LOLUM-526254 format. One line per field, with one value per residue (C-alpha): residue number from 1; residue in one letter; x, y, z. Coordinates in steps of 0.001 Angstrom, whole numbers. Layout:
k: c(NUM/...)
r: c(a/...)
east: c(X/...)
north: c(Y/...)
up: c(Z/...)
This chain:
k: c(1/2/3/4/5/6/7/8/9/10/11/12/13/14/15/16/17/18/19/20/21/22/23/24/25/26/27/28/29/30/31/32/33/34/35/36/37/38/39/40/41/42/43/44/45/46/47/48/49/50/51/52/53/54/55/56/57/58/59/60/61/62/63/64/65/66/67/68/69/70/71/72/73/74/75/76/77/78/79/80/81/82/83/84/85/86/87/88/89/90/91/92/93/94/95/96/97/98/99/100/101/102/103/104/105/106/107/108/109/110/111/112/113/114/115/116/117/118/119/120/121/122/123/124/125/126/127/128/129/130/131/132/133/134/135/136/137/138/139/140/141/142/143/144/145/146/147/148/149/150/151/152/153/154/155/156/157/158/159/160/161/162/163/164/165/166/167/168/169/170/171/172/173/174/175/176/177/178/179/180/181/182/183/184/185/186/187/188/189/190/191/192/193/194/195/196/197/198/199/200/201/202/203/204/205/206/207/208/209/210/211/212/213/214/215/216/217/218/219/220/221/222/223/224/225/226/227/228/229/230/231/232/233/234/235/236/237/238/239/240/241/242/243/244/245/246/247/248/249/250/251/252/253/254/255/256/257/258/259/260/261/262/263/264/265/266/267/268/269/270/271/272/273/274/275/276/277/278/279/280/281/282/283/284/285/286/287/288/289/290/291/292/293/294/295/296/297/298/299/300/301/302/303/304/305/306/307/308/309/310/311/312/313/314/315/316/317/318/319/320/321/322/323/324/325/326/327/328/329/330/331/332/333/334/335/336/337/338/339/340/341/342/343/344/345/346/347/348/349/350/351/352/353/354/355/356/357/358/359/360/361/362/363/364/365/366/367/368/369/370/371/372/373/374/375/376/377/378/379/380/381/382/383/384/385/386/387/388/389/390/391/392/393/394/395/396/397/398/399/400/401/402/403/404/405/406/407/408/409/410/411/412/413/414/415/416/417/418/419/420/421/422/423/424/425/426/427/428/429/430/431/432/433/434/435/436/437/438/439/440/441/442/443/444/445/446/447/448/449/450/451/452/453/454/455/456/457/458/459/460/461/462/463/464/465/466/467/468/469/470/471/472/473/474/475/476/477/478/479/480/481/482/483/484/485/486/487/488/489/490/491/492/493/494/495/496/497/498/499/500/501/502/503/504/505/506/507/508/509/510/511/512/513/514/515/516/517/518/519/520/521/522/523/524/525/526/527/528/529/530/531/532/533/534/535/536/537/538/539/540/541/542/543/544/545/546/547/548/549/550/551/552/553/554/555/556/557/558/559/560/561/562/563/564/565/566/567/568/569/570/571/572/573/574/575/576/577/578/579/580/581/582/583/584/585/586/587/588/589/590/591/592/593/594/595/596/597/598/599/600/601/602/603/604/605/606/607/608/609/610/611/612/613/614/615/616/617/618/619/620/621/622/623/624/625/626/627/628/629/630/631/632/633/634/635/636/637/638/639/640/641/642/643/644/645/646/647/648/649/650/651/652/653/654/655/656/657/658/659/660/661/662/663/664/665/666/667/668/669/670/671/672/673/674/675/676/677/678/679/680/681)
r: c(m/d/t/r/l/t/f/l/p/l/l/a/l/a/i/s/s/a/a/c/g/d/d/a/t/p/t/d/t/q/d/t/t/v/t/a/d/v/a/d/t/g/d/p/a/d/a/a/d/a/a/p/g/d/t/t/a/p/l/p/t/g/d/c/d/p/l/d/p/s/f/c/s/l/p/w/p/s/n/l/y/l/a/p/d/a/s/r/v/t/g/y/t/l/t/f/g/a/t/s/l/p/e/n/i/e/g/t/h/i/d/p/a/p/y/t/r/r/d/g/y/g/p/h/e/p/l/i/v/r/f/a/d/l/d/v/a/g/l/p/t/e/y/d/g/a/s/s/l/d/a/d/a/a/i/l/w/f/a/v/a/p/d/g/t/t/k/r/v/p/y/f/v/d/v/d/i/a/a/a/p/a/d/r/l/l/f/v/r/p/a/v/l/l/e/e/g/m/r/y/v/v/a/f/r/r/l/k/d/t/d/g/a/p/y/a/p/s/p/a/f/a/a/l/l/a/g/t/t/a/g/d/p/a/l/a/p/r/q/a/r/f/d/d/v/f/g/v/l/d/g/a/g/v/d/t/s/e/l/i/l/a/w/d/f/v/t/a/s/a/d/s/l/f/g/w/m/l/d/i/r/d/k/a/f/a/a/t/g/e/d/g/p/v/i/t/i/t/e/v/t/p/h/t/v/e/e/d/a/n/i/a/l/d/l/i/g/t/f/s/v/p/h/f/m/e/v/g/t/s/l/n/d/i/i/a/y/q/v/h/l/g/p/d/g/r/p/a/q/d/g/w/v/d/a/p/l/w/i/r/v/p/r/s/a/l/d/g/t/p/h/d/l/l/l/y/g/h/g/q/n/g/r/g/s/q/v/r/g/g/f/n/a/r/i/a/n/d/h/h/y/i/l/a/a/t/d/m/w/g/m/s/e/e/d/v/p/g/i/l/q/t/l/a/d/f/s/g/f/t/r/l/s/d/r/l/l/q/g/v/v/n/h/a/l/l/a/r/a/l/r/r/r/l/p/g/l/s/e/l/a/a/s/n/l/n/i/n/t/d/e/v/y/y/s/g/i/s/q/g/g/i/y/g/p/v/v/v/a/v/s/p/d/i/r/r/g/h/m/g/v/p/g/n/d/y/s/f/l/l/t/r/s/r/n/f/e/a/f/f/g/l/l/a/i/y/y/p/d/r/a/s/q/v/i/a/l/q/a/v/h/e/l/w/n/g/a/d/s/v/s/y/l/r/h/i/a/d/p/l/p/g/s/p/a/n/a/i/l/l/a/p/a/k/g/d/v/q/v/a/v/s/s/n/d/w/v/l/r/s/d/i/g/v/a/l/m/a/n/y/d/d/e/r/e/i/w/g/v/t/e/t/p/y/p/h/t/g/s/g/l/v/l/y/d/f/g/n/p/w/p/d/g/g/v/i/l/p/p/t/s/d/f/a/d/p/h/g/e/p/r/q/e/d/y/h/n/a/q/l/a/h/f/l/r/t/g/e/i/i/d/v/c/g/g/d/g/c/h/p/d)
east: c(0/1196/1650/1466/-2290/-2748/-3035/-6008/-8697/-7081/-6505/-10065/-11387/-9322/-10316/-13951/-14214/-12781/-15062/-18192/-17496/-18177/-21871/-21735/-23192/-24445/-23152/-25339/-25426/-28364/-27474/-28545/-26464/-27220/-28116/-28651/-29791/-26850/-24086/-20435/-19109/-15487/-13307/-15133/-11796/-12171/-15452/-15695/-16620/-18540/-18287/-18097/-14630/-13426/-9867/-6538/-4629/-1462/-1978/-623/1423/2636/1201/2962/2585/6002/4706/5727/8344/8619/5789/3958/424/1413/313/-3033/-5669/-3918/-5667/-3487/-6022/-9080/-9593/-11951/-15266/-18242/-20612/-20034/-21696/-18378/-16879/-14259/-13709/-11259/-8644/-5504/-2723/-1802/1047/-316/-1557/637/1993/2234/5271/4226/4638/884/-410/-3937/-6198/-7324/-10422/-13069/-12135/-13580/-16953/-16125/-16227/-14113/-12635/-14380/-16405/-13792/-10655/-7372/-4422/-1376/2127/5639/8062/11075/11695/8846/8548/4851/4987/2308/265/-3458/-4260/-7211/-8320/-7308/-7647/-9133/-5788/-6235/-8369/-5775/-4643/-1010/-1620/1107/-1470/-4432/-7533/-10193/-13576/-14087/-17705/-18812/-18796/-15158/-15741/-13663/-14244/-11655/-11950/-10819/-8476/-6113/-2928/-1984/1528/2172/4606/4801/7285/10779/10843/12353/9662/6595/3556/1655/-2123/-4129/-7696/-10720/-12352/-15740/-17449/-16595/-19323/-20305/-19107/-17033/-13663/-10999/-7653/-4950/-1601/1482/3939/6416/6983/10368/12169/13254/16543/14680/15471/12671/11482/11942/9336/9899/11375/8018/6086/8744/8386/4606/4843/7303/5298/8324/6821/6682/8092/7733/5327/4377/3889/2946/-564/-1161/108/-3267/-4877/-2150/-2252/-5883/-4957/-2431/-5057/-7499/-4836/-3793/-7410/-7686/-4711/-2091/1453/2154/5917/5880/4319/6044/3202/-350/-2947/-6687/-9076/-12786/-15012/-17389/-20963/-24033/-24706/-21258/-21463/-25064/-26194/-25519/-26903/-30149/-30408/-30152/-32614/-35238/-34981/-35064/-38193/-39853/-39056/-40368/-43518/-45277/-45061/-41341/-39528/-41156/-40160/-39670/-39327/-37249/-36930/-39106/-37777/-40043/-38436/-39831/-39400/-36791/-34834/-35064/-36702/-36847/-37401/-40410/-39796/-36864/-37416/-34784/-35404/-34655/-36088/-35820/-34144/-33205/-29501/-27337/-23966/-21888/-20516/-17177/-14386/-10716/-7733/-8684/-12236/-13002/-16125/-15713/-18348/-18903/-21991/-23767/-24205/-26779/-26245/-26700/-23781/-26076/-26669/-29042/-30684/-29049/-31420/-32646/-30907/-32010/-30662/-30571/-33060/-33328/-36443/-36880/-40235/-39996/-42092/-43709/-45456/-47464/-50293/-51195/-49323/-48398/-44807/-42693/-40327/-36582/-34017/-30609/-27185/-24439/-20797/-17533/-17581/-20313/-23759/-27346/-27402/-25732/-29245/-29349/-27043/-28401/-28614/-30890/-33175/-33502/-34192/-36865/-38625/-38263/-39116/-41470/-39679/-39808/-36265/-35017/-31609/-29747/-26104/-24439/-23145/-19778/-18589/-20169/-18577/-18747/-16916/-13825/-11857/-12394/-11426/-8199/-7426/-8040/-5263/-2854/-4061/-6324/-7438/-10122/-11609/-14959/-15766/-16217/-17305/-19777/-21294/-21923/-24389/-26352/-25984/-27421/-30309/-31077/-31543/-33882/-35870/-36082/-37453/-40267/-40939/-41114/-43846/-45864/-45245/-44158/-47618/-49076/-46556/-48348/-45590/-46709/-50463/-50868/-48735/-51400/-49011/-50021/-47403/-47185/-46548/-46556/-42894/-39724/-36673/-32966/-30387/-26803/-23714/-20100/-20043/-23824/-23470/-21042/-23303/-26497/-26674/-26393/-29271/-31404/-30613/-31340/-34456/-37839/-39324/-36921/-37156/-35057/-32014/-29768/-26037/-24130/-20365/-20294/-17783/-17378/-14744/-13101/-9882/-9558/-11035/-8834/-5607/-6993/-8598/-7103/-9497/-7550/-4041/-4275/-5404/-2464/-150/-1294/-1319/2336/3297/2007/2567/5668/6288/4383/3497/2074/-101/-1718/-2068/-3604/-6146/-6952/-7246/-9686/-11745/-12773/-14779/-15800/-17293/-20306/-21391/-19424/-21527/-19126/-20919/-24460/-24492/-25186/-28371/-29992/-31594/-31298/-32827/-31804/-34400/-37035/-36212/-37899/-36164/-34518/-32950/-30204/-28821/-25081/-23886/-20078/-17996/-15122/-11728/-13118/-10156/-12143/-13944/-12376/-14805/-13178/-14477/-17814/-16332/-16353/-19988/-20886/-18945/-20556/-23883/-25903/-28357/-26496/-26378/-23740/-25751/-24924/-22284/-20257/-17061/-15217/-11801/-12343/-14492/-15079/-13657/-15980/-19135/-21671/-23454/-27252/-29362/-31711/-34317/-33680/-35793/-33693/-30316/-27638/-24675/-24415/-21019/-20890/-17929/-16758/-13550/-11290/-8817/-8892/-6393/-3470/-4535/-2743/-1083/-2056/-1900/-4430/-4852/-2393/-4417/-4267/-7813/-10535/-12120/-15470/-16727/-19279/-20361/-23124/-25516/-25345/-26749/-30500/-30332/-28643/-31353/-34099/-32645/-32489/-36131/-37425/-35573/-36732/-40382/-40475/-37459/-36505/-33141/-33588/-31045/-30835/-27630/-28596/-27609/-23827/-22890/-23101/-20415/-20020/-21768)
north: c(0/3514/5057/8540/8038/7303/11003/11420/11356/14276/16239/15514/16843/20002/20757/19820/22038/24993/24417/24038/27404/28909/29179/29735/26321/25528/22269/19452/16446/14746/11325/11345/8379/7372/3736/1810/-1652/-2165/-4689/-3859/-4333/-3785/-1062/552/773/-2957/-2591/-2274/1171/-221/3040/3175/2487/1439/220/389/-1107/750/3546/2621/5824/5712/7015/10391/13171/14127/17550/18854/16454/18301/16262/13158/14462/17879/19756/19679/18904/16692/15213/12117/10921/11353/7828/7611/6066/6214/5324/8650/11979/13697/10696/10208/8586/10169/7432/7947/5369/3436/5877/9057/10674/11643/9073/9398/8580/4930/4812/4474/6389/7761/5030/6018/3769/6201/8876/6850/8109/11355/11930/15062/17563/19963/23113/25422/23489/25391/24894/23796/23969/24467/26996/27294/30828/32252/36021/36610/40396/41552/38362/38804/38756/37796/41407/42643/39990/41900/41724/37943/38677/40917/39820/39710/37841/35351/32724/32030/30061/29185/27476/25432/24942/21761/23691/24667/28323/29651/32085/33485/32539/35088/33886/34935/33423/32154/31346/28835/30927/28234/26480/27636/29777/26967/24534/26759/25712/28215/28004/29587/29755/30472/33761/32301/28977/26617/25077/21455/19007/21655/21376/23909/24683/26482/27890/29381/31662/34516/33626/34394/33564/36104/36611/37518/34282/32821/29280/26595/23912/20536/17933/16170/19302/20395/17056/17358/20919/19869/16756/14496/11910/8962/5904/7364/5019/7701/10630/9249/8192/11779/13564/13822/15339/17930/18712/19591/21746/23619/24011/25557/27988/28838/29482/31868/33851/32421/32088/28480/28950/30973/28236/26939/24618/23956/21232/20658/19073/18462/19315/16798/16548/17249/13507/12846/15628/15272/11819/10037/12885/13003/9202/9147/12019/10511/7036/8464/10506/7503/5401/7953/8888/12200/13181/12531/10717/9921/12237/10832/13250/11970/15067/18153/21082/24061/27338/30067/33623/34068/31118/32194/35374/34140/30373/28730/25118/22922/19507/16881/13743/11859/11348/8039/8176/5614/4862/4792/4275/1179/1399/-56/549/1294/1986/2966/1715/4923/4590/4783/5258/4918/4877/1528/486/-1835/-4389/-1588/357/3123/4167/1800/1913/-242/-118/2811/5124/7684/11198/13630/16488/19721/21934/25335/27045/30772/32483/34596/31481/30675/33144/31640/34187/32575/31308/30011/27041/27689/24899/25833/24717/24444/25568/23775/20151/21038/19691/20642/21629/24856/26003/26887/29860/33058/34872/32143/32502/36235/35673/33104/35276/38647/37409/34499/31316/27818/26494/23012/21487/18237/17219/17626/14081/13950/17153/17000/16651/12864/12833/14625/11485/10011/13255/13379/9784/10563/13154/10262/8466/10258/6949/7029/10339/8803/8728/12496/12994/10089/10704/14325/13035/11416/14546/16830/14490/14209/17988/17787/15011/17029/20004/17785/16321/19794/20789/17583/16052/18774/20364/16997/16174/15347/17111/20398/19881/22067/24930/26652/26909/28344/26950/27976/24672/26143/27107/26029/28267/27671/29677/28517/30023/29359/25705/25944/28872/26891/23838/25856/26291/22507/21907/24556/23231/19599/20101/19954/22034/24925/27917/30495/30408/32805/32023/33638/34210/31776/30591/27775/25440/23774/23202/26993/27676/25217/27003/30403/29575/29786/27025/24439/25210/22296/19988/21051/20301/16683/16530/17607/14612/12132/14131/16156/17383/20620/19793/16462/18231/20745/18349/15719/18271/19214/15585/14599/17623/15776/13549/16467/18262/15975/17914/21202/24305/25288/22643/23568/27367/27280/25366/27856/29776/26863/24159/20549/17947/17630/20969/24372/27554/29040/32218/32755/35729/35623/37711/37547/39583/41642/40349/37032/34854/31613/31668/33482/36171/36335/32836/34519/36751/34097/33320/36948/36950/33788/35195/32680/35144/36215/40015/42139/44587/48300/49882/46697/48208/51520/49981/47303/46761/43266/43413/42334/42838/45689/46509/46179/48823/48051/46640/43526/40418/37314/36070/38512/39288/41941/42569/43325/45490/45667/47527/44626/44940/42680/39791/39837/38382/35766/33855/30369/31062/32004/35768/37309/40344/41159/42516/40669/38073/39393/35892/35870/39488/39840/37429/39532/42629/43241/44925/41855/39624/41921/41675/37897/37605/39971/38090/34657/35677/37874/37005/40684/42045/45397/47945/47863/49896/53459/53633/53675/50080/47888/49398/49267/51948)
up: c(0/-773/2668/1181/964/4663/5447/3092/5804/7646/4458/3371/6665/6409/2826/3360/6424/4575/1615/3725/5295/1895/2656/6395/7086/10577/11998/10706/12977/11282/9878/6238/5159/1613/1163/-2032/-2959/-5271/-4867/-4309/-7799/-6912/-8349/-11282/-13052/-13596/-15456/-19210/-20457/-23419/-25346/-29151/-30417/-26969/-27337/-25599/-28523/-29561/-32047/-35481/-35561/-31944/-28673/-28845/-31379/-32819/-33903/-30474/-29116/-25795/-24214/-25369/-25902/-27284/-29224/-27483/-28701/-31204/-34233/-33737/-31184/-33404/-34696/-37708/-36635/-38988/-36139/-34397/-35153/-35873/-37646/-34938/-31548/-29141/-28783/-26747/-26694/-23567/-22798/-24408/-21200/-18214/-15771/-11994/-9888/-9800/-13573/-14170/-17162/-17135/-18489/-22008/-22095/-20730/-23271/-26120/-24905/-26690/-30426/-30179/-27757/-25390/-26099/-24595/-25454/-25133/-27429/-25413/-26874/-25580/-27034/-24751/-23407/-25458/-25704/-25060/-25433/-27818/-27725/-26953/-23241/-21119/-20717/-24166/-26816/-29728/-31553/-31839/-34902/-36599/-40037/-38905/-35630/-34768/-33797/-36060/-35133/-37708/-37484/-40641/-41696/-43503/-46786/-46223/-45382/-42517/-39683/-37287/-33622/-31009/-28269/-25516/-24140/-20700/-19584/-16842/-14837/-12146/-14447/-15409/-18598/-20680/-19513/-19595/-21524/-23607/-23330/-26125/-24886/-27069/-26116/-27068/-26597/-29426/-31562/-31002/-33648/-35452/-37141/-36167/-37803/-35822/-36900/-35210/-36996/-36338/-32682/-31120/-27921/-25331/-27183/-30352/-32179/-34321/-33748/-36365/-37028/-35394/-37758/-37950/-38834/-41309/-43103/-43231/-44493/-47211/-48051/-47582/-45255/-47675/-45973/-42470/-40629/-38093/-40460/-43873/-42739/-41606/-44715/-46479/-43405/-43066/-46769/-46214/-43202/-45326/-48029/-45548/-44384/-47916/-48819/-45869/-47146/-44800/-46143/-45152/-45642/-42391/-40302/-37190/-36297/-37502/-37109/-36878/-34395/-33970/-31002/-29487/-30709/-28577/-28527/-27084/-24494/-23325/-24406/-21128/-19001/-20963/-20989/-17207/-16839/-19121/-17600/-14073/-14773/-16383/-13318/-10798/-12732/-13236/-9567/-9251/-6452/-3118/-259/3250/6159/9075/11234/11809/13835/14576/15630/17828/16641/19357/18018/14383/13172/9575/9578/11219/10280/9255/7708/6982/5002/1816/-1633/-3437/-6848/-9493/-9211/-12327/-10682/-10088/-6566/-5564/-3103/-3486/-1220/2345/1599/-274/-2401/-6165/-8851/-12544/-14734/-14879/-18499/-19964/-22737/-25291/-23843/-22559/-18931/-17132/-13728/-11054/-8106/-6037/-3608/-1034/-1599/1337/1516/3468/3450/5106/5625/6338/8971/6252/4872/7996/7310/3934/1832/-1510/-1610/-4464/-4459/-4578/-5082/-3678/-4960/-2349/-2391/-3060/-1872/577/1389/844/4518/3407/2533/6236/5663/7181/3851/2502/5500/4863/1159/2011/4577/2832/-668/65/-918/511/267/-539/-1222/-1716/-2157/-5546/-5741/-7432/-5754/-2322/1090/987/-2359/-1030/-20/-3479/-5182/-3188/-4045/-7714/-7557/-7007/-10140/-12578/-14044/-11362/-12457/-13379/-9662/-10035/-13641/-13714/-10309/-11264/-13852/-11029/-8885/-11555/-12337/-8610/-8557/-11546/-9851/-6653/-8573/-9844/-6397/-4855/-7287/-7095/-3676/-1243/-782/222/2948/6183/8116/6530/6793/9889/8572/6407/3446/83/-2300/-5941/-7694/-11191/-10915/-9182/-9344/-8788/-6866/-6400/-4814/-5812/-6884/-6927/-9332/-11490/-11788/-11752/-15537/-15867/-13473/-15189/-18668/-17736/-15595/-17344/-14494/-13894/-16230/-14406/-12156/-10276/-10252/-7391/-7846/-10783/-13358/-15838/-17285/-14324/-16252/-16233/-12796/-10889/-11726/-10746/-7411/-3951/-2928/-4888/-3628/-1169/-3973/-6120/-3217/-3225/-7014/-7091/-4942/-7507/-10679/-9779/-13322/-13856/-17461/-16342/-13796/-16127/-19067/-16791/-15601/-19164/-20180/-17445/-18335/-21490/-19127/-16897/-19910/-19613/-16499/-16605/-17228/-20023/-22100/-21079/-21183/-24912/-24118/-21777/-24656/-27106/-24918/-24780/-25805/-23094/-21450/-21772/-22883/-19815/-18500/-15938/-14033/-13364/-10391/-9984/-7534/-8922/-7779/-6515/-5497/-5411/-8777/-11748/-12893/-16331/-17090/-17710/-20422/-23143/-22341/-23024/-26326/-27651/-28865/-26859/-25351/-22185/-21954/-20242/-18169/-18199/-15950/-15724/-14333/-14080/-14801/-17408/-20447/-21768/-25251/-28008/-25915/-25942/-22708/-22479/-20713/-17834/-17594/-19657/-20076/-20505/-19335/-18261/-16034/-13307/-11679/-7946/-6948/-3331/-4091/-5025/-7900/-10924/-10725/-13116/-16443/-18482/-15640/-14501/-10788/-8087/-7410/-4976/-3821/-100/-232/1635/-625/-1958/-2775/35/-177/-2813/-1091/2092/365/325/-3087/-4585/-3137/-4390/-7903/-7532/-6485/-9172/-11892/-10787/-10731/-13833/-15970/-15931/-14768/-13063/-11866/-8073/-7843/-8714/-12367/-11974/-11228/-8127/-5908/-2113/-72)
């Protein structure tokens, strides 16, 4: 046994305690242990993935891409790993070799098998390359990337339509300054959300090192560019594809003789990204019927006005949901999960399981005043019990909401030990990415049960409640704001949601959050090479994309099958050191119906975005400013500001909560800050 893992329980407790404090959670001593009538199936890593094209056979051209010989899987995202597959929507299956992905200190490479679920790369995939001692002066930055579309830009990114027409894609660069200059990776991040199932061609030219010397193409790329790969078993099979890449660039007016590096890749289709989630949702709703899952209340706690001025009644219980996970154990008896697949290779129910439930009835509801239903999303690796935060109680009582919450399985408090163990070997990442599918669907099921079953609970019969069952709304904070768009997009019952201090794309957020410094400390033990760390995180995000809001934000206004058109209000806090505010910028640039509301900021404009005046009906973003500076852009490190973290501030302000309530009920975003931006008093 690896004794380095014996300290995991203590580290888990420390990290979980810090994370739970995010929402000012009271201590919850109620036992809401989840039980399931499923057998221990052993380590899910032993189970077949049964995805299309599933194979761990060696790639015919080798596991590593010689285009960038500095690291095996570079350049990222490489077309080497797009195996032709006529059964897939894009025509490809993402197929890494046995040694393509990073290895830990035990010599174990990340298992490539689960990645065959995808038929392309993610919807916000960065380009990752390494140019030693690169001079980044003049390259487009996070806060000023308009020059990425200039005709003479050193990096070119094109979307290629099926008819061959091209369109430039804006981007910005990040440099991993945690590494030595000669070892730093260059991240080129799209400044918009990428299209699903789209081909992209990217090109690098005219780059120089810090001494002013130009870079030469790698031998492999030089051979492809010259067309001299005949007889080379690794490159000859790829020549036709690269000839087409060069043809696309030539047709767009690019002088290919200047190229240092170029390639193409394809993004995953909607079927690949959302197929399993929607399968689980539809089968779960069919199993639970029109009224949704059965609610069982196990504890009822009334409060006097002296005990709680806002909340009259607390209920704790469970709701019974179809279970789609295989449950096993691994080192230290830590539970592991992966999706249970049927004979057809699609998610299949494997028993039932009780999910925890918290309900809060405000004092304002006791006189029969109509109240709406509000489903709350908890903070980082927390619990649904965080709905007990004092700000939620005030929102419920002041604005007439009955509150409910559950755990976001996959990233809840009980998942922390498994997450920490995964950092030692990313082959086990499905315990997070797969269980999140169940966690999101549980929230959707709870929304249905709140509408159909909550009013009939015998425990509420004497409370004289007048519950509006026509609507159920969503409000999430921090992690709850990150996953909120997923819940809203997947739920057939939720039409509007409020996202407090939100972000998206965990592969981006992780490297810019102080919350994850402890996680990176453990990660560095098992993946000591910095490039291995960041590429491993990007790789596992291909699985995470199935539940990350970066994939679902496009489907708020353009709904997924079985869901209504929705609207969301994003409310970030300027200078947030836990969730990178700038991750919302590419959402605003993507023309997906999310407006940037007027008076965004006195110091910074979001390039490429026009502000929208108040009032506005539909989705939008309002920035809350408590005096914090913007973090430095373009560096893959957490913010270093000495200012107090504003992450928890917006929810404490009555004007913020009034805007929240008005939006949820009407779909209209109003100005609550006096016409000059939401600044501190």
